[in-house]
N, C-alpha and C positions, 0 to 999 in steps of 0.2 A: 504492500500499500504505500510505504514511503517514497517507492519510484514513481509511482502515478501522482502523488503529490509533489513531486519535485518536478516531474513535466507539465504541471499544470501551472506551479508558481513562476518557474523561468519561461513559459511559454507566455505567459500573462505580462512578464516585464516586456517580452519582444514586441507584445501585441499593443501596448503602451506607445513604446517606441514607433512602430509601425505606423500608429495614428498621427503620430508628429510628423513622419517622412510624408506620409499621404497628404496631409496639409500642405506641406511645402510643395512636393511633387505632383501629386495628384489634383489638386485644386489650385495652384498658383505658379506650377510647371519651373519650381526651383529643383535643380538636379542636385541634391546634397549627398554626398558620398562619404561625407565626415561623420557618420552617425553615432560611430564608437566613441570619438572624441568627447560628445555632449552625454553619452552614456556614461563614461568613466567619471567626466566631472561630477554628476549627478551622485554616483556612488560614492566617491572620495567625499565629496562635501557632507553628504549625511552620515559618513562613518566618523568623519573627524568630529562632528557636532554632537552624535550620541553616544560615540564609542570611549571605552575606558583609555587610560593613559597606555600609549603603545611604542616601545623603543623610544628614541630620542625627539619625536617628532612635536609637533603642537598638536593639540586636541584634549583628548580626555576630559571633555565637558558635561559628557553624562545628560546631555538634554534631552525631552522627551522625543519619542518617535516621530510626531508629528512636526516639531521643531525642525527635525532632519530632513523631512520631505519638503518643505516649505523652504528650508535653505538650499537644498538641491535645486528646486525649481527656479529660485530667484538668481542663485548664482550662475546657472545655465541661460538665464535670460540675459543678466549682465555680459556674459561670453558673447553671446549670440549678438548683441547690439553693438558691442566694441569692434566685432569683425564683418558687420553688416554692410562695409563699403564693398566687400567682394561680390554685391549682389549686382554691382553695375558692370560686372564682367559678363562677357556672353555665356551661352549655355556650357561649351567644352571647356571654356577657362574657369568658370565657376566649380565644375566638377573638380578639375585639378585642384584648385586653391582650397576647397573645402577637404578635399583630403589630406592636403599638405598640412593643414592647420590641425587635423584630427592627429595626424603623426606627430606634430609638435607637442601635442597635448601629453600624449603617450609616452614621450620623451623626456619632458618634464617631470611626468609620474615617477620614470624609472631613475632620474638623477638627482631629485630636490629632497635629500633623506631628510631635511627639517621640517618640510610639509607633508610629505607622503610616506616617509618610511622607505624611499626606493624601492629596490626589487624585492624587500623583505615584504612589503604590504602592511596591510593592517587586518586584524582579528579583533575578537571579541564584538565583533559588531552586534549590538543586541536587537531583539525582536520585541514587538508589544507583549506586556504580560509575561515575558520570556522568564523571569526569575519565579514566576507563580506557578507554571505548568510545566510538565514533564515534558520531555523532548518530543514525543509523538503528539501529545496533544498540541503542543507550541506548532508543530507543524500544520495540523489541522486548522488552528485559529489563524496561521500567517496566511494560508492558502485563502480563507474566507476573505481577509483584508485584503488581500492583494485583488482579489476578484471585485471586491467593493469598490477599490479606488479605480480598476478598469472601467467598470460600469459607469462610474462619475465622470471619468474622463471622456469616455465615449459620448454621454449625453452633452456634456458641456461643449463639447468639438461639434456635435451634429447639430446642436442649436445655434452654434454660430456660423456654419456652413450654409444652412437653410434661410439664413437671415439677408438682409441686404448686403452685409458685409461678405457673407461669403458667396454672392452672386458678382459681386464686385470682382472678388478674387477670380472667379471662373473667367470672368470678360478679360481679365490681364493675362490669363494664360493663354486664352484662345488668340487675343487679337491685341497686343500692349497699345497701338499707335492708335486703334480706336478708342481705348481706355483713356489715353491723355487727350485725345480730341475730345473727350466727355469731360475734360477737367480734372482727372484723376493723376494725382502725384504717385506714377508706377512704382518708382522707389521706395516711397513712404510704405504704400498698400503691399509690397514685396517684403520690406523689412517686417511689417508687422506679422506675416506670415512666417516668416523666418524666425523671429524671435518665440512666437508661440508654439511652433512644432520643436523648436529646441528644448522648450520648457518642458513638452511631453519626453523627451528623450533623457534630460535630466531627471525626470520623476520615474521614469522607467527604470533606469541605472540606482537610484536610489532603492526603490523596491526590488531589485535584484541583489543588491549588497547586502541589505539586511536578511536576506532568506540565505544565502550561503554564509555569510557572517566570516568571511576572510576574503579580502581582495587584495590582488597586486596587478601591476601593469599586464602581466600575461592574461588577466581575466578579461581583457578588453580588447582581443585580437581585431585589429582595424578591418581586415579583409573580411573576417567570417561574420561579424555584427553587423556591419555594413550591407555585405552580400546577402546574407540571408532577410534584412529588413526591404531592400529592393525587391528580392523575390517575393517575399510575403506579400509586399504592396502590387504586384503583378499578379500573384496568384488570385488575389480577392478582389480584384478590379481597380485601377487606378481612378482615384476619386471617389471612392466607394467607403466610407466608415467601417460599416459592418463586414464587407469582404475583406477589409484589412484586418481584422479580428480574426475572421474565420482561417484567411490565409495564414496568419501568423500560426495560429494553433496547428492548422493543418501540415504546414512545411515544418514546424518544430517537433511534431509528434513523429512525423515521418524520418527526420534526420536524426533524432535520437534513437528510436528503435532501429534504425538499419545500422547503426554502429556497432 
């Protein structure tokens, strides 16, 4: 049973990240292949905020799980905002820039011992109610919590893309020149999609980190995470949030069982 719970929990974290990528790529046409970077940022941010003292790095704040999630989302948003200038690049150059930035993030995680404990990683990442529950019960509870987070994330995003905001994003994807003629600041609208999608990826990383309870730079393989999320969007149908979730679970189950 623990194996099934593991598939569900990790699949759920991928589903959340895929929702973010689907917003960027499926709705706005931003080809982001640096998903792993934001995923890692979310995981490390939440681990530093909520975890115990680990090695010689900063952290050990022992803050509540919810604070860790919020911190992961906000830091991912800040990072996305700071590098949003790459959205001015053309499709192919944007893809190259995004994966280069993701690789840079992973490189920082490997080398900055004071911040991330380097290649040794961070352990003892707590789960909600972890000290009050047995390991098997903790798995069940965390599965329910992660699924609840996914459901909330889905409905928030679905409400957004069905609003005039979402329709504008679709227009920008299909015909940015027409959107500009209609008075829309295309860069500004793309930046909003970029930041919100990256927030979802940061949230996904935090959910993942608290489940496995130990992370290091190797936990965030640039090619694997980004490749899987792209495939999940394709399988579920670009621009389809329900499809992104189903595609995430379908591919993750297939990937895990076939190993």
